[in-house]
C-alpha positions as CSV (number, residue, x, y, z in Angstrom):
1,M,-88.6,98.7,163.2
2,A,-85.4,100.0,164.6
3,Y,-81.3,99.1,163.6
4,T,-78.1,100.3,163.6
5,Y,-74.6,99.0,163.5
6,G,-71.7,97.9,165.9
7,Y,-68.1,97.0,164.7
8,P,-66.1,95.6,167.5
9,R,-62.7,94.9,166.6
10,I,-62.1,92.6,169.6
11,P,-64.2,88.3,169.6
12,G,-65.1,88.5,173.0
13,Q,-68.3,89.1,174.9
14,Y,-70.6,91.2,174.6
15,R,-73.9,92.8,176.1
16,A,-76.0,95.4,174.9
17,T,-78.2,97.8,177.1
18,Y,-81.4,99.0,175.4
19,R,-82.8,102.1,176.9
20,L,-86.7,101.8,176.1
21,K,-90.2,103.4,177.4
22,V,-93.8,102.0,177.2
23,A,-97.1,104.0,177.4
24,D,-98.6,101.8,179.5
25,N,-97.2,98.7,181.5
26,T,-100.6,96.6,182.3
27,V,-101.0,95.0,179.6
28,D,-99.3,91.1,179.1
29,V,-98.4,91.8,175.7
30,P,-95.0,91.5,173.0
31,V,-93.9,95.4,172.4
32,F,-90.3,95.2,172.0
33,S,-88.1,92.3,170.7
34,L,-84.5,92.6,170.3
35,N,-81.6,90.8,168.7
36,V,-77.7,91.6,168.3
37,D,-77.3,90.0,164.3
38,D,-73.5,88.5,164.3
39,W,-72.5,89.3,160.4
40,V,-69.7,88.0,158.9
41,M,-69.8,89.4,155.1
42,H,-68.1,86.3,153.3
43,P,-68.3,83.1,155.8
44,V,-65.8,80.4,155.9
45,R,-66.7,77.5,155.3
46,G,-66.9,75.1,158.0
47,V,-66.7,78.1,160.4
48,P,-70.5,78.6,161.9
49,K,-72.6,81.6,162.5
50,L,-72.5,82.8,166.4
51,P,-76.1,82.2,167.5
52,N,-76.7,84.8,169.7
53,P,-79.6,85.4,171.5
54,T,-83.0,87.3,171.1
55,L,-85.2,88.8,173.5
56,V,-89.0,89.4,173.8
57,V,-89.8,92.5,176.1
58,K,-93.3,92.5,177.4
59,A,-95.6,96.2,178.3
60,T,-95.7,94.6,182.0
61,D,-91.8,93.9,182.1
62,F,-92.4,97.3,183.0
63,A,-91.4,98.9,186.1
64,Q,-93.0,101.6,185.6
65,P,-95.1,103.2,182.7
66,H,-93.3,106.5,180.9
67,V,-90.4,105.9,182.4
68,Y,-87.3,104.3,180.6
69,Q,-85.8,101.8,182.0
70,D,-82.2,99.6,180.7
71,F,-83.1,95.4,178.9
72,T,-79.5,93.4,178.4
73,I,-78.8,91.2,175.6
74,P,-75.8,89.2,176.1
75,F,-73.5,88.2,173.0
76,E,-70.4,87.5,171.2
77,H,-68.3,89.2,168.5
78,A,-66.1,87.2,166.0
79,D,-62.9,88.2,164.9
80,Q,-64.8,89.2,161.3
81,G,-68.0,91.3,160.3
82,F,-69.9,93.5,162.2
83,L,-73.1,93.8,164.2
84,G,-76.2,94.5,163.2
85,V,-78.2,96.0,166.9
86,N,-82.2,95.5,165.9
87,C,-85.3,96.6,168.0
88,R,-88.2,95.8,166.2
89,Y,-91.2,97.1,167.5
90,L,-94.5,94.8,167.6
91,G,-97.1,96.8,168.5
92,G,-99.7,96.4,171.4
93,V,-99.2,99.6,173.5
94,E,-97.2,102.8,172.6
95,G,-93.3,102.7,173.2
96,W,-90.3,104.3,172.6
97,W,-86.3,103.6,171.9
98,D,-83.5,106.0,173.2
99,K,-80.2,104.2,172.7
100,V,-78.4,101.1,173.4
101,T,-74.8,100.4,174.6
102,L,-72.5,97.8,173.8
103,E,-70.0,96.8,176.0
104,L,-67.3,94.3,175.5
105,V,-67.6,92.0,178.4
106,E,-64.6,89.9,178.5
107,P,-62.7,89.0,175.1
108,W,-62.3,86.2,174.0
109,S,-59.4,84.1,175.1
110,K,-57.0,82.7,172.3
111,E,-58.3,79.0,173.0
112,R,-61.9,80.4,172.4
113,L,-61.3,82.1,168.8
114,L,-59.2,79.0,168.4
115,E,-62.6,76.4,168.8
116,H,-64.9,78.7,167.5
117,Y,-62.6,77.9,163.8
118,A,-63.2,74.4,164.9
119,G,-64.6,73.4,161.8
120,F,-62.3,75.1,160.0
121,A,-60.2,72.9,157.2
122,P,-59.4,72.7,153.9
123,P,-62.0,70.7,151.1
124,E,-61.6,67.6,149.9
125,N,-58.7,66.6,147.2
126,L,-57.4,70.1,147.4
127,T,-54.1,70.7,146.2
128,R,-51.7,73.0,144.6
129,T,-51.7,73.5,141.3
130,K,-48.1,73.9,139.3
131,D,-47.2,74.9,135.8
132,D,-44.1,75.7,134.0
133,S,-44.8,79.7,134.8
134,L,-44.2,81.7,138.3
135,D,-47.5,82.3,139.3
136,L,-47.0,85.6,141.4
137,L,-49.8,87.5,143.2
138,L,-49.4,91.1,143.9
139,I,-51.2,92.3,146.6
140,R,-51.6,96.2,147.0
141,G,-51.9,97.8,149.9
142,L,-51.1,101.8,151.3
143,F,-48.2,103.0,149.9
144,N,-47.7,99.9,147.5
145,R,-46.3,101.6,144.3
146,H,-43.3,102.5,146.3
147,Y,-42.3,99.1,146.7
148,R,-41.8,99.0,142.5
149,L,-43.5,95.2,142.1
150,D,-43.7,95.5,138.7
151,E,-39.7,96.6,138.6
152,A,-39.3,93.8,140.8
153,V,-41.3,91.1,138.2
154,A,-39.3,91.5,135.4
155,K,-36.2,90.8,136.8
156,I,-37.7,87.9,137.6
157,P,-36.5,85.4,134.8
158,G,-38.7,82.6,133.1
159,P,-42.4,83.2,131.9
160,V,-43.9,85.2,134.9
161,K,-47.9,85.0,135.3
162,A,-48.4,88.4,137.6
163,T,-51.9,89.3,139.1
164,S,-52.6,92.3,141.4
165,A,-55.5,92.6,143.6
166,Y,-56.2,96.7,145.9
167,T,-56.6,96.2,148.9
168,T,-59.9,98.2,150.7
169,Y,-60.8,98.4,153.7
170,H,-64.3,99.2,155.6
171,P,-65.6,97.8,158.6
172,Q,-68.7,96.3,157.8
173,H,-66.5,94.0,155.1
174,D,-63.0,93.8,156.4
175,T,-60.4,93.8,154.0
176,Q,-61.3,92.9,150.7
177,L,-59.3,92.4,147.6
178,A,-60.6,94.0,145.0
179,G,-59.4,91.3,141.5
180,F,-58.8,88.0,143.7
181,Q,-60.4,86.7,145.7
182,L,-59.1,84.4,148.8
183,D,-60.1,81.6,148.8
184,W,-58.8,77.8,149.1
185,E,-59.4,77.2,145.0
186,P,-57.3,80.6,143.5
187,L,-55.1,80.9,146.1
188,F,-53.6,77.6,145.9
189,Q,-53.5,78.0,142.2
190,Q,-50.3,81.1,143.0
191,D,-47.1,79.9,143.5
192,V,-46.3,82.8,145.7
193,L,-48.3,86.0,147.3
194,V,-47.1,89.2,148.0
195,L,-48.2,91.8,151.1
196,A,-47.4,94.9,149.9
197,N,-47.9,96.7,153.5
198,V,-51.4,95.2,153.3
199,E,-53.8,95.8,156.5
200,T,-54.1,92.7,157.3
201,R,-55.0,93.2,160.9
202,G,-59.0,93.2,158.4
203,L,-57.7,89.4,157.6
204,G,-59.3,87.0,159.9
205,L,-57.5,83.9,161.6
206,G,-59.8,81.5,159.1
207,Q,-58.0,83.2,155.6
208,V,-54.8,83.7,157.7
209,R,-54.8,79.9,158.3
210,M,-55.7,79.3,154.5
211,I,-52.3,81.0,154.1
212,E,-50.8,79.3,155.6
213,E,-51.8,75.8,155.4
214,W,-50.9,77.4,151.7
215,V,-47.5,78.0,151.9
216,K,-46.9,74.3,154.2
217,Q,-48.5,72.7,151.4
218,G,-45.3,74.9,148.8
219,G,-46.5,78.4,149.1
220,G,-43.8,81.3,148.5
221,L,-44.7,84.3,151.0
222,V,-43.3,87.8,150.6
223,I,-44.2,90.2,153.4
224,L,-43.0,93.6,153.4
225,G,-43.3,95.9,156.5
226,G,-45.2,99.2,156.7
227,L,-48.1,100.7,158.7
228,V,-50.5,98.2,158.5
229,T,-48.6,94.8,158.7
230,L,-46.9,93.5,161.2
231,G,-47.2,93.3,164.5
232,Q,-48.0,97.4,164.5
233,N,-50.8,97.9,165.6
234,W,-51.4,94.2,166.1
235,N,-51.5,93.5,162.6
236,M,-50.7,90.6,162.5
237,D,-51.5,89.5,165.7
238,R,-53.8,86.7,164.9
239,G,-52.2,82.9,164.0
240,W,-49.6,85.0,161.5
241,P,-47.3,84.6,164.5
242,E,-46.9,80.9,164.2
243,F,-44.9,80.9,161.0
244,L,-43.2,84.1,160.8
245,P,-39.7,84.0,160.6
246,V,-39.5,87.1,162.8
247,E,-40.0,87.5,166.1
248,L,-43.3,90.3,166.1
249,N,-43.1,93.6,169.1
250,G,-46.5,95.5,169.1
251,P,-48.6,97.3,169.6
252,W,-46.1,99.7,167.7
253,E,-42.8,99.1,166.8
254,I,-42.1,100.4,164.0
255,R,-39.1,103.0,164.7
256,R,-37.1,106.0,163.5
257,C,-33.7,104.2,162.8
258,Q,-31.1,107.2,164.2
259,P,-29.0,106.8,162.0
260,P,-30.4,104.9,158.8
261,V,-30.2,101.4,158.9
262,A,-27.6,100.4,155.5
263,F,-27.5,98.0,154.2
264,A,-24.7,95.5,154.3
265,A,-23.6,93.1,151.8
266,P,-25.3,90.6,151.6
267,P,-23.7,87.4,154.0
268,P,-21.8,84.2,151.7
269,G,-24.5,81.7,150.4
270,S,-27.6,84.3,150.4
271,P,-29.2,84.2,147.1
272,L,-28.5,88.2,147.0
273,A,-25.2,87.1,147.4
274,G,-22.9,88.5,143.7
275,V,-25.3,91.9,143.9
276,A,-23.4,95.3,144.1
277,W,-24.7,98.4,144.6
278,G,-22.6,101.4,144.5
279,V,-23.6,104.0,148.0
280,A,-25.2,101.5,150.6
281,P,-29.3,101.9,150.3
282,V,-30.5,103.1,154.0
283,V,-34.0,102.2,155.5
284,L,-35.4,105.4,157.9
285,Y,-38.0,103.4,159.4
286,R,-38.3,99.8,160.4
287,H,-40.1,97.4,162.4
288,L,-38.1,96.8,165.3
289,V,-38.2,92.6,165.4
290,R,-36.0,89.4,166.1
291,A,-35.2,87.0,163.8
292,K,-36.5,83.2,165.0
293,P,-33.9,81.5,165.9
294,G,-33.0,79.0,162.9
295,A,-34.2,82.1,160.7
296,T,-32.1,82.8,157.2
297,L,-30.6,86.5,157.2
298,L,-31.0,87.1,153.8
299,L,-29.9,90.8,154.5
300,S,-28.9,92.5,157.7
301,G,-27.9,96.1,157.7
302,T,-24.0,96.8,158.5
303,H,-25.1,96.7,163.2
304,D,-26.7,93.7,162.1
305,E,-30.4,94.1,161.7
306,P,-32.5,91.8,160.2
307,L,-33.7,93.5,157.0
308,L,-34.6,90.6,154.7
309,V,-35.5,87.8,156.7
310,G,-36.5,84.1,155.4
311,H,-37.3,80.2,156.7
312,S,-39.3,77.4,155.9
313,V,-43.1,76.6,156.8
314,G,-43.7,73.0,155.6
315,Q,-43.3,72.5,152.1
316,G,-42.8,76.8,151.6
317,R,-41.0,79.6,152.4
318,V,-42.2,82.7,154.0
319,V,-40.1,86.2,153.5
320,V,-40.3,89.7,155.6
321,F,-38.7,92.8,154.8
322,T,-39.0,94.1,157.8
323,G,-38.2,98.2,156.2
324,T,-40.6,100.4,155.8
325,V,-41.2,103.1,153.0
326,L,-40.8,105.8,155.9
327,G,-39.0,108.8,155.7
328,E,-36.3,110.7,153.5
329,P,-32.7,110.1,153.4
330,P,-30.3,112.4,154.8
331,E,-28.1,114.3,152.3
332,G,-26.0,112.0,149.8
333,G,-27.8,109.3,151.4
334,M,-30.4,106.8,149.0
335,A,-33.6,105.6,150.1
336,F,-34.1,101.9,149.6
337,W,-36.5,102.1,147.5
338,E,-35.4,104.8,145.1
339,A,-32.3,102.9,145.0
340,P,-31.5,101.0,141.3
341,I,-30.7,97.6,142.9
342,W,-34.0,97.1,145.1
343,P,-36.1,95.6,142.3
344,E,-33.7,93.2,142.1
345,I,-33.8,92.2,145.7
346,L,-37.1,91.6,145.6
347,A,-37.0,90.0,142.8
348,K,-34.3,87.5,144.3
349,A,-36.2,87.6,147.5
350,I,-39.4,86.5,145.5
351,R,-37.5,84.0,144.2
352,W,-35.9,82.7,146.9
353,A,-39.6,82.2,148.2
354,A,-40.5,80.4,145.2
355,N,-37.8,78.0,146.4
356,A,-36.4,78.8,142.6
357,S,-33.1,79.7,144.2
């Protein structure tokens, strides 16, 4: 058996072309078994494995001996996992495998992807658990220390139970969380989920819909902008746009702010009202996105740039910070993540997402 791997990132219909030859094409015996197996390391309940076909090639299927010939197999791949590309030698006559080529024939439509997840549903009798403490899950992505999450948590009043999970990405496993299992029961024990520049492109539609359902049932979601989230490189292209408070602008929506965008005074009624700073913190690179109609602007730039945007989704809330921890401030300026007031701003955003303020 010869085996290799493929890592397509686009859900769709594909074609595998194997280049094979045999020493004798006159014997009616099977020589090769070919298949492309779709592997999902962490399947979502209710979503079936894709039934890709297997092709058995006989010696008599070759037009000539000792001449390479192409054999093709159609297959499908969804939005998670990887491909196991297999060529099994069955004997009979001597044979050779030279190479295999994988080609995208047609991307799946949005409707086809939804059809793949048609069996997706929460477990029966699943409800959010609620106690006296604020259960806070901090998912730490690229550059997460700059966001000063721990300082923000320390400023949240009342009992807080904070759990950290660190992201890893591998094409076989997609985006994984070290320290937390992203599944229905563990998620529904949390009150607020903070995604600090998390590589969300590696989360499948089933996981995204799980988070959406949790928000609708009263969860609070805070998303902090960065290189690997929101619309940058289509990271939140699947499932997310339906429940975010901003309209994404992918694939390259992060732009340098010229000049830097300074924090404006919080608007009346904002949970940040009463928060004051001396030198206004600045954002140097941000996601060029727009707030959706009806969204709440918790914090804007001095020229009405939407920086901290929230809205309600069912019984829960979603907050997006559109700044990033990129760039260096001009002389005399202060990057927002270095500002003494930033942890308090983030703490209040978390409390607002939790519907606690």
